MDTraj code that builds the backbone (N, CA, C; nanometers):
import mdtraj as md
import numpy as np

residues = "MET SER THR THR VAL VAL ARG VAL ILE LEU ASN THR GLU ASP ASP ILE PHE ARG ASP VAL ALA LEU PRO ALA ALA ALA THR LEU ASP ASP ALA HIS ARG ALA PHE ALA ALA ALA PHE ASP LEU ASN PRO GLY GLN MET ALA SER PHE TYR ARG THR ASP ALA GLU TRP ASN GLN GLY ASP GLU ILE PRO LEU MET ALA MET ASP PRO ALA ALA GLY PRO SER MET ALA ASP LEU ILE VAL GLY ASP ALA LEU GLY ALA PRO GLY GLN ARG LEU LEU PHE VAL TYR ASP PHE LEU GLU MET TRP SER PHE LEU VAL GLU PHE VAL ARG ARG GLU ASP ARG GLU VAL GLY SER PRO GLU VAL VAL LEU SER TYR GLY VAL ARG PRO GLU THR ALA PRO GLU LEU GLN TYR GLY ASP GLY GLY THR GLY SER GLY ALA ASP ASP ASP ASP PHE GLY ASP ASP ASP GLU TYR GLY PHE ASP GLU GLU ASP LEU ALA ASP GLY TYR SER SER SER GLU ASP TRP".split()
xyz = np.array([
    [7.2712, 8.1917, 9.0797],
    [7.3925, 8.2690, 9.1006],
    [7.3715, 8.3681, 9.2139],
    [7.4785, 8.3966, 9.2853],
    [7.4709, 8.4952, 9.3919],
    [7.5881, 8.5918, 9.3805],
    [7.5764, 8.6976, 9.4549],
    [7.6772, 8.8025, 9.4556],
    [7.7401, 8.8075, 9.5940],
    [7.8710, 8.8255, 9.6003],
    [7.9420, 8.8407, 9.7263],
    [7.9727, 8.9883, 9.7462],
    [7.9347, 9.0415, 9.8616],
    [7.9655, 9.1809, 9.8950],
    [8.0757, 9.1791, 10.0000],
    [8.1835, 9.2528, 9.9723],
    [8.2950, 9.2634, 10.0651],
    [8.3183, 9.4099, 10.1001],
    [8.3718, 9.4329, 10.2181],
    [8.4079, 9.5678, 10.2617],
    [8.5586, 9.5817, 10.2469],
    [8.6010, 9.6886, 10.1792],
    [8.7417, 9.7180, 10.1559],
    [8.7728, 9.8452, 10.2341],
    [8.8521, 9.8323, 10.3400],
    [8.8784, 9.9410, 10.4334],
    [9.0217, 9.9890, 10.4149],
    [9.0384, 10.1181, 10.3857],
    [9.1726, 10.1748, 10.3757],
    [9.2355, 10.1713, 10.5143],
    [9.3563, 10.1188, 10.5248],
    [9.4243, 10.1041, 10.6529],
    [9.4786, 10.2400, 10.6981],
    [9.3909, 10.3159, 10.7659],
    [9.4242, 10.4480, 10.8163],
    [9.3399, 10.4760, 10.9399],
    [9.3726, 10.5819, 11.0122],
    [9.2942, 10.6178, 11.1307],
    [9.1548, 10.6667, 11.0931],
    [9.1394, 10.7249, 10.9738],
    [9.0099, 10.7754, 10.9294],
    [8.9228, 10.6606, 10.8793],
    [8.7916, 10.6811, 10.8854],
    [8.6978, 10.5815, 10.8337],
    [8.6809, 10.6033, 10.6838],
    [8.7462, 10.5189, 10.6052],
    [8.7381, 10.5266, 10.4594],
    [8.7229, 10.3840, 10.4090],
    [8.6064, 10.3545, 10.3506],
    [8.5857, 10.2187, 10.3008],
    [8.4887, 10.2186, 10.1838],
    [8.4883, 10.1075, 10.1118],
    [8.3949, 10.0832, 10.0029],
    [8.3409, 9.9418, 10.0188],
    [8.2103, 9.9263, 10.0028],
    [8.1508, 9.7932, 9.9931],
    [8.1369, 9.7636, 9.8444],
    [8.1927, 9.6522, 9.8016],
    [8.1967, 9.6169, 9.6601],
    [8.1239, 9.4841, 9.6396],
    [8.0275, 9.4845, 9.5474],
    [7.9556, 9.3627, 9.5091],
    [8.0300, 9.2981, 9.3934],
    [8.0600, 9.1711, 9.4082],
    [8.1371, 9.0981, 9.3076],
    [8.0559, 8.9800, 9.2546],
    [8.0616, 8.9562, 9.1229],
    [7.9903, 8.8413, 9.0649],
    [8.0403, 8.7094, 9.1233],
    [7.9554, 8.6093, 9.1196],
    [7.9897, 8.4784, 9.1756],
    [8.1168, 8.4202, 9.1134],
    [8.1403, 8.4450, 8.9869],
    [8.2554, 8.3873, 8.9179],
    [8.3805, 8.4754, 8.9250],
    [8.3745, 8.5883, 8.9945],
    [8.4889, 8.6797, 9.0007],
    [8.6072, 8.6146, 9.0721],
    [8.7260, 8.6385, 9.0182],
    [8.8491, 8.5911, 9.0819],
    [8.9074, 8.7026, 9.1683],
    [9.0077, 8.6698, 9.2466],
    [9.0756, 8.7740, 9.3236],
    [9.1442, 8.8736, 9.2298],
    [9.1821, 8.8312, 9.1091],
    [9.2373, 8.9238, 9.0103],
    [9.1307, 9.0265, 8.9707],
    [9.0081, 8.9821, 8.9485],
    [8.8979, 9.0748, 8.9183],
    [8.8744, 9.1689, 9.0368],
    [8.8801, 9.1138, 9.1581],
    [8.8581, 9.1942, 9.2782],
    [8.9664, 9.2998, 9.2936],
    [9.0901, 9.2652, 9.2668],
    [9.1993, 9.3626, 9.2831],
    [9.1800, 9.4807, 9.1892],
    [9.1363, 9.4553, 9.0658],
    [9.1099, 9.5665, 8.9723],
    [8.9885, 9.6477, 9.0171],
    [8.8862, 9.5802, 9.0700],
    [8.7660, 9.6500, 9.1181],
    [8.7982, 9.7379, 9.2389],
    [8.8819, 9.6885, 9.3292],
    [8.9179, 9.7660, 9.4483],
    [8.9994, 9.8897, 9.4099],
    [9.0925, 9.8734, 9.3166],
    [9.1715, 9.9883, 9.2705],
    [9.0810, 10.0933, 9.2074],
    [8.9851, 10.0499, 9.1274],
    [8.8913, 10.1433, 9.0640],
    [8.8018, 10.2101, 9.1684],
    [8.7573, 10.1332, 9.2686],
    [8.6689, 10.1872, 9.3720],
    [8.7351, 10.2990, 9.4510],
    [8.8672, 10.2932, 9.4637],
    [8.9412, 10.3964, 9.5361],
    [9.0119, 10.4930, 9.4417],
    [8.9810, 10.4835, 9.3118],
    [9.0373, 10.5736, 9.2111],
    [9.1898, 10.5755, 9.2151],
    [9.2485, 10.4558, 9.2188],
    [9.3939, 10.4416, 9.2178],
    [9.4419, 10.4181, 9.0748],
    [9.5674, 10.4487, 9.0494],
    [9.6242, 10.4277, 8.9165],
    [9.6128, 10.2805, 8.8794],
    [9.5523, 10.2502, 8.7644],
    [9.5361, 10.1100, 8.7249],
    [9.6687, 10.0464, 8.6834],
    [9.6726, 9.9152, 8.6899],
    [9.7857, 9.8397, 8.6370],
    [9.9038, 9.8224, 8.7304],
    [9.8890, 9.8524, 8.8578],
    [9.9995, 9.8376, 8.9520],
    [10.0035, 9.6951, 9.0076],
    [10.1210, 9.6551, 9.0531],
    [10.1353, 9.5246, 9.1165],
    [10.0609, 9.5253, 9.2498],
    [10.0137, 9.4081, 9.2901],
    [9.9374, 9.3968, 9.4133],
    [9.9459, 9.2542, 9.4653],
    [9.9123, 9.2383, 9.5916],
    [9.9031, 9.1057, 9.6537],
    [9.7943, 9.1066, 9.7587],
    [9.7310, 8.9918, 9.7738],
    [9.6442, 8.9661, 9.8866],
    [9.7252, 8.8826, 9.9847],
    [9.6884, 8.8897, 10.1106],
    [9.7510, 8.8073, 10.2137],
    [9.6406, 8.7475, 10.2989],
    [9.6514, 8.6182, 10.3236],
    [9.5568, 8.5548, 10.4140],
    [9.5804, 8.6146, 10.5526],
    [9.4768, 8.6150, 10.6342],
    [9.4880, 8.6743, 10.7670],
    [9.3967, 8.6023, 10.8644],
    [9.4192, 8.6282, 10.9908],
    [9.3341, 8.5704, 11.0944],
    [9.2399, 8.6778, 11.1477],
    [9.1704, 8.6483, 11.2548],
    [9.0715, 8.7407, 11.3111],
    [9.1328, 8.8699, 11.3637],
    [9.2636, 8.8694, 11.3937],
    [9.3307, 8.9900, 11.4434],
    [9.4067, 9.0624, 11.3324],
    [9.3819, 9.0256, 11.2081],
    [9.4460, 9.0863, 11.0901],
    [9.5966, 9.0605, 11.0832],
    [9.6449, 8.9507, 11.1409],
    [9.7860, 8.9158, 11.1300],
    [9.8113, 8.8601, 10.9904],
    [9.9136, 8.9111, 10.9239],
    [9.9442, 8.8734, 10.7862],
    [9.9913, 8.7291, 10.7774],
    [9.9343, 8.6572, 10.6806],
    [9.9721, 8.5189, 10.6568],
    [10.0291, 8.5012, 10.5171],
    [9.9953, 8.3894, 10.4533],
    [10.0486, 8.3548, 10.3217],
    [10.0061, 8.4550, 10.2147],
    [10.0977, 8.4809, 10.1229],
    [10.0719, 8.5744, 10.0123],
    [9.9966, 8.5055, 9.8992],
    [9.9049, 8.5807, 9.8383],
    [9.8390, 8.5402, 9.7141],
    [9.8781, 8.6477, 9.6129],
    [9.9815, 8.6221, 9.5326],
    [10.0337, 8.7259, 9.4430],
    [9.9477, 8.7446, 9.3183],
    [9.9689, 8.8563, 9.2536],
    [9.9023, 8.8835, 9.1260],
    [9.9420, 8.7772, 9.0246],
    [10.0714, 8.7489, 9.0182],
    [10.1232, 8.6450, 8.9285],
    [10.2104, 8.5499, 9.0087],
    [10.1861, 8.4212, 8.9937],
    [10.2657, 8.3208, 9.0649],
    [10.3961, 8.2973, 8.9895],
    [10.5066, 8.3360, 9.0504],
    [10.6379, 8.3125, 8.9896],
    [10.6771, 8.1657, 9.0023],
    [10.6311, 8.1021, 9.1080],
    [10.6562, 7.9608, 9.1323],
    [10.5230, 7.8940, 9.1654],
    [10.4603, 7.8272, 9.0671],
    [10.3287, 7.7655, 9.0903],
    [10.3255, 7.6699, 9.2096],
    [10.4397, 7.6109, 9.2444],
    [10.4448, 7.5192, 9.3579],
    [10.4300, 7.5939, 9.4901],
    [10.4556, 7.7252, 9.4906],
    [10.4491, 7.8048, 9.6140],
    [10.3055, 7.8354, 9.6547],
    [10.2108, 7.8239, 9.5640],
    [10.0720, 7.8513, 9.5978],
    [10.0005, 7.9186, 9.4829],
    [9.8712, 7.9443, 9.5003],
    [9.7895, 8.0004, 9.3918],
    [9.8156, 8.1503, 9.3713],
    [9.7801, 8.1963, 9.2515],
    [9.7837, 8.3388, 9.2217],
    [9.6406, 8.3917, 9.2318],
    [9.6246, 8.5226, 9.2154],
    [9.4913, 8.5834, 9.2221],
    [9.3964, 8.5246, 9.1183],
    [9.4482, 8.4918, 9.0005],
    [9.3641, 8.4378, 8.8937],
    [9.3136, 8.2969, 8.9245],
    [9.3782, 8.2298, 9.0196],
    [9.3425, 8.0919, 9.0534],
    [9.2326, 8.0796, 9.1584],
    [9.2005, 8.1897, 9.2269],
    [9.1062, 8.1823, 9.3386],
    [8.9803, 8.2637, 9.3123],
    [8.8657, 8.2007, 9.3330],
    [8.7362, 8.2673, 9.3214],
    [8.7101, 8.3445, 9.4516],
    [8.6576, 8.4651, 9.4388],
    [8.6317, 8.5495, 9.5562],
    [8.5466, 8.4765, 9.6586],
    [8.4421, 8.4071, 9.6142],
    [8.3539, 8.3360, 9.7062],
    [8.4244, 8.2297, 9.7876],
    [8.5346, 8.1745, 9.7364],
    [8.6108, 8.0745, 9.8110],
    [8.7007, 8.1405, 9.9158],
    [8.7562, 8.2576, 9.8839],
    [8.8489, 8.3256, 9.9742],
    [8.7786, 8.4216, 10.0694],
    [8.6632, 8.4756, 10.0258],
    [8.5908, 8.5753, 10.1053],
    [8.4406, 8.5514, 10.1006],
    [8.3979, 8.4279, 10.1070],
    [8.2572, 8.3981, 10.0873],
    [8.1779, 8.3622, 10.2101],
    [8.2350, 8.3829, 10.3299],
    [8.1628, 8.3461, 10.4522],
    [8.2000, 8.4416, 10.5650],
    [8.1110, 8.4566, 10.6628],
    [8.1419, 8.5440, 10.7763],
    [8.2747, 8.5056, 10.8412],
    [8.3522, 8.6069, 10.8760],
    [8.4806, 8.5846, 10.9409],
    [8.5974, 8.5724, 10.8453],
    [8.5704, 8.5572, 10.7158],
    [8.6809, 8.5473, 10.6207],
    [8.7338, 8.6865, 10.5893],
    [8.8661, 8.7004, 10.5953],
    [8.9325, 8.8288, 10.5755],
    [9.0605, 8.8111, 10.4958],
    [9.0980, 8.9173, 10.4271],
    [9.2259, 8.9235, 10.3575],
    [9.2847, 9.0629, 10.3751],
    [9.4159, 9.0708, 10.3687],
    [9.4831, 9.1992, 10.3560],
    [9.5088, 9.2194, 10.2076],
    [9.5056, 9.3435, 10.1621],
    [9.5284, 9.3744, 10.0211],
    [9.6258, 9.4908, 10.0138],
    [9.7371, 9.4697, 9.9447],
    [9.8367, 9.5749, 9.9260],
    [9.8434, 9.6044, 9.7773],
    [9.8263, 9.7326, 9.7435],
    [9.8230, 9.7760, 9.6039],
    [9.9328, 9.8779, 9.5795],
    [10.0072, 9.8593, 9.4729],
    [10.1147, 9.9497, 9.4313],
    [10.2263, 9.9482, 9.5357],
    [10.3233, 9.8606, 9.5131],
    [10.4294, 9.8392, 9.6108],
    [10.5225, 9.9584, 9.6288],
    [10.5144, 10.0584, 9.5426],
    [10.5906, 10.1815, 9.5646],
    [10.5152, 10.2752, 9.6586],
    [10.3856, 10.2872, 9.6386],
    [10.3025, 10.3741, 9.7230],
    [10.2568, 10.3027, 9.8507],
    [10.2371, 10.1721, 9.8432],
    [10.1947, 10.0880, 9.9553],
    [10.0563, 10.1238, 10.0096],
    [9.9573, 10.1237, 9.9192],
    [9.8182, 10.1367, 9.9646],
    [9.7819, 10.0058, 10.0324],
    [9.7370, 10.0114, 10.1562],
    [9.7075, 9.8919, 10.2340],
    [9.5603, 9.8915, 10.2746],
    [9.4946, 9.7776, 10.2521],
    [9.3512, 9.7657, 10.2778],
    [9.3218, 9.6398, 10.3584],
    [9.2161, 9.6465, 10.4374],
    [9.1621, 9.5330, 10.5094],
    [9.0341, 9.4944, 10.4360],
    [9.0209, 9.3682, 10.3994],
    [8.9063, 9.3237, 10.3201],
    [8.8345, 9.2134, 10.3970],
    [8.7019, 9.2295, 10.4115],
    [8.6266, 9.1271, 10.4831],
    [8.4908, 9.1028, 10.4189],
    [8.4437, 8.9813, 10.4358],
    [8.3120, 8.9413, 10.3873],
    [8.2049, 9.0230, 10.4598],
    [8.1046, 9.0712, 10.3832],
    [7.9908, 9.1425, 10.4422],
    [7.8652, 9.0572, 10.4323],
    [7.8324, 9.0141, 10.3099],
    [7.7101, 8.9349, 10.2924],
    [7.7053, 8.8749, 10.1516],
    [7.6160, 8.7778, 10.1369],
    [7.5792, 8.7237, 10.0049],
    [7.4445, 8.7825, 9.9692],
    [7.4255, 8.8121, 9.8424],
    [7.2975, 8.8628, 9.7944],
    [7.2457, 8.7710, 9.6855],
    [7.1141, 8.7505, 9.6828],
    [7.0513, 8.6668, 9.5809],
    [7.0167, 8.7500, 9.4593],
    [7.1184, 8.8087, 9.4031],
    [7.1034, 8.8835, 9.2786],
    [7.2336, 8.8653, 9.2023],
    [7.2260, 8.8906, 9.0754],
    [7.3433, 8.8716, 8.9912],
    [7.3918, 9.0065, 8.9409],
    [7.5219, 9.0306, 8.9538],
    [7.5817, 9.1499, 8.8947],
    [7.6727, 9.1038, 8.7813],
    [7.6711, 9.1777, 8.6717],
    [7.7537, 9.1413, 8.5568],
    [7.8992, 9.1776, 8.5748],
    [7.9236, 9.2818, 8.6514],
    [8.0600, 9.3260, 8.6793],
    [8.0632, 9.3847, 8.8195],
    [8.1820, 9.3978, 8.8782],
    [8.1898, 9.4523, 9.0138],
    [8.1281, 9.5919, 9.0215],
    [8.0611, 9.6194, 9.1346],
    [8.0033, 9.7514, 9.1533],
    [8.0168, 9.7949, 9.2991],
    [8.0431, 9.9231, 9.3172],
    [8.0504, 9.9799, 9.4516],
    [7.9068, 10.0039, 9.4979],
    [7.8680, 9.9408, 9.6095],
    [7.7320, 9.9558, 9.6606],
    [7.7258, 10.0505, 9.7798],
    [7.8413, 10.0827, 9.8382],
    [7.8479, 10.1791, 9.9473],
    [7.9872, 10.2399, 9.9485],
    [7.9923, 10.3712, 9.9571],
    [8.1197, 10.4423, 9.9620],
    [8.1167, 10.5369, 10.0804],
    [8.2196, 10.5296, 10.1653],
    [8.2258, 10.6161, 10.2824],
    [8.3674, 10.6720, 10.2955],
    [8.3772, 10.8022, 10.3091],
    [8.5058, 10.8682, 10.3283],
    [8.5744, 10.8996, 10.1970],
    [8.6692, 10.9905, 10.2043],
    [8.7432, 11.0360, 10.0869],
    [8.8869, 10.9850, 10.0951],
    [8.9313, 10.9228, 9.9885],
    [9.0682, 10.8716, 9.9826],
    [9.1659, 10.9881, 9.9829],
    [9.2709, 10.9811, 10.0656],
    [9.3720, 11.0857, 10.0637],
    [9.4520, 11.0810, 9.9329],
    [9.5211, 11.1894, 9.9030],
    [9.6010, 11.1972, 9.7799],
    [9.7171, 11.0978, 9.7801],
    [9.7764, 11.0750, 9.8967],
    [9.8884, 10.9815, 9.9071],
    [9.8534, 10.8707, 10.0049],
    [9.9193, 10.7595, 9.9887],
    [9.8936, 10.6445, 10.0762],
    [9.9303, 10.6797, 10.2204],
    [9.8404, 10.6520, 10.3144],
    [9.8711, 10.6796, 10.4553],
    [9.9783, 10.5841, 10.5069],
    [10.0505, 10.6297, 10.6090],
    [10.1463, 10.5406, 10.6733],
    [10.0686, 10.4281, 10.7397],
    [10.1243, 10.3088, 10.7380],
    [10.0570, 10.1945, 10.7983],
    [10.0372, 10.2169, 10.9470],
    [9.9208, 10.1761, 10.9962],
    [9.8869, 10.1905, 11.1378],
    [9.9106, 10.0572, 11.2071],
    [9.9753, 10.0627, 11.3209],
    [10.0021, 9.9426, 11.3992],
    [9.9343, 9.9545, 11.5338],
    [9.9048, 9.8415, 11.5958],
    [9.8314, 9.8376, 11.7218],
    [9.8961, 9.9143, 11.8354],
    [10.0303, 9.9252, 11.8377],
    [10.0942, 9.9962, 11.9482],
    [10.1384, 10.1360, 11.9067],
    [10.0769, 10.1911, 11.8026],
    [10.1110, 10.3257, 11.7585],
    [10.2438, 10.3317, 11.6865],
    [10.2996, 10.2160, 11.6520],
    [10.4246, 10.2127, 11.5778],
    [10.5474, 10.2215, 11.6656],
    [10.5311, 10.2273, 11.7985],
    [10.6462, 10.2400, 11.8866],
    [10.7159, 10.1078, 11.9080],
    [10.6407, 9.9999, 11.8930],
    [10.6994, 9.8684, 11.9125],
    [10.7133, 9.8299, 12.0586],
    [10.6831, 9.9217, 12.1517],
    [10.7030, 9.8920, 12.2929],
    [10.5900, 9.8092, 12.3513],
    [10.4679, 9.8345, 12.3044],
    [10.3537, 9.7653, 12.3605],
    [10.3215, 9.8094, 12.5022],
    [10.3843, 9.9181, 12.5491],
    [10.3693, 9.9634, 12.6871],
    [10.2268, 10.0046, 12.7199],
    [10.1519, 10.0500, 12.6218],
    [10.0167, 10.0982, 12.6471],
    [9.9116, 9.9898, 12.6287],
    [9.9518, 9.8687, 12.5996],
    [9.8565, 9.7634, 12.5670],
    [9.7541, 9.7374, 12.6771],
    [9.7947, 9.7457, 12.8049],
    [9.7043, 9.7102, 12.9132],
    [9.6584, 9.8295, 12.9957],
    [9.6739, 9.9509, 12.9455],
    [9.6341, 10.0695, 13.0208],
    [9.4845, 10.0750, 13.0468],
    [9.4039, 10.0126, 12.9633],
    [9.2598, 10.0175, 12.9770],
    [9.2083, 9.8750, 12.9897],
    [9.2128, 9.8226, 13.1102],
    [9.1815, 9.6830, 13.1343],
    [9.0390, 9.6432, 13.1020],
    [8.9471, 9.7404, 13.0852],
    [8.8080, 9.7069, 13.0586],
    [8.7748, 9.7059, 12.9102],
    [8.8735, 9.7133, 12.8235],
    [8.8492, 9.7100, 12.6799],
    [8.8037, 9.5702, 12.6391],
    [8.7176, 9.5656, 12.5337],
    [8.6802, 9.4351, 12.4809],
    [8.7881, 9.3886, 12.3837],
    [8.7651, 9.2778, 12.3150],
    [8.8676, 9.2219, 12.2279],
    [8.9038, 9.3114, 12.1101],
    [8.8204, 9.4130, 12.0796],
    [8.8495, 9.5047, 11.9699],
    [8.9090, 9.6361, 12.0191],
    [8.9329, 9.6496, 12.1506],
    [8.9908, 9.7712, 12.2038],
    [8.8886, 9.8763, 12.2420],
    [8.7590, 9.8418, 12.2428],
    [8.6540, 9.9358, 12.2815],
    [8.6189, 9.9156, 12.4284],
    [8.5985, 10.0252, 12.5010],
    [8.5504, 10.0136, 12.6374],
    [8.4052, 10.0618, 12.6423],
    [8.3447, 10.0626, 12.7591],
    [8.2038, 10.0998, 12.7726],
    [8.1778, 10.2415, 12.7218],
    [8.2717, 10.3336, 12.7454],
    [8.2557, 10.4719, 12.7001],
    [8.2513, 10.4794, 12.5471],
    [8.3382, 10.4024, 12.4801],
    [8.3384, 10.3994, 12.3339],
    [8.2047, 10.3477, 12.2815],
    [8.1548, 10.2413, 12.3417],
    [8.0294, 10.1827, 12.2963],
    [7.9135, 10.2793, 12.3175],
    [7.9176, 10.3558, 12.4267],
    [7.8136, 10.4550, 12.4525],
    [7.8179, 10.5677, 12.3489],
    [7.9375, 10.5928, 12.2923],
    [7.9538, 10.6969, 12.1908],
    [7.9109, 10.6500, 12.0523],
    [7.8657, 10.5255, 12.0393],
    [7.8130, 10.4779, 11.9124],
    [7.9038, 10.3872, 11.8337],
    [8.0217, 10.3542, 11.8860],
    [8.1079, 10.2603, 11.8159],
    [8.0526, 10.1207, 11.8347],
    [8.0681, 10.0385, 11.7315],
    [8.0214, 9.9010, 11.7443],
    [8.1178, 9.8097, 11.6718],
    [8.1152, 9.6838, 11.7071],
    [8.2001, 9.5867, 11.6407],
    [8.1409, 9.5512, 11.5047],
    [8.2198, 9.4870, 11.4204],
    [8.1743, 9.4496, 11.2864],
    [8.0593, 9.3504, 11.2928],
    [8.0432, 9.2815, 11.4057],
    [7.9323, 9.1860, 11.4192],
    [7.7980, 9.2577, 11.4217],
    [7.7983, 9.3886, 11.4522],
    [7.6751, 9.4645, 11.4576],
    [7.6358, 9.5242, 11.3228],
    [7.7206, 9.5121, 11.2217],
    [7.6930, 9.5751, 11.0906],
    [7.5863, 9.5029, 11.0194],
])
top = md.Topology()
chain = top.add_chain()
for i, resn in enumerate(residues, 1):
    res = top.add_residue(resn, chain, resSeq=i)
    for name in ("N", "CA", "C"):
        top.add_atom(name, md.element.get_by_symbol(name[0]), res)
traj = md.Trajectory(xyz[None], top)
């Protein structure tokens, strides 16, 4: 048996994340409860995962409960290792549709140890009291006017000055 470690990043300008180790048999339903607990959110709220690509573009929904089984699987139907078990695999996670806590979830590593239940193995930053407003690539203006102002940025938006200041891509973690 192995353990899957994923990073759950609060979608905000501040660096706030938790690395959570999940048992090999954990479902996305187990993960959703573990993520809510890791961020000390009110338990029992509705939530959904969304498939995503490398740029975090939202794709198909994986709901807590499938209202129409023909539409696709629910969280209880998918094992974490299948949805987040390899480098490059990512999901968006939205918790509590009234508050709209939004998280970016990505695979970190597999470990050759067994955990009986989900556990937080790394915690960084303090969760704000209220859900932050969602952050968008163009600052929420929708204009995209600033997209090419810094032509020397890499694919993650970092330029040489940022890298010299100690920022690194997730590939360096």
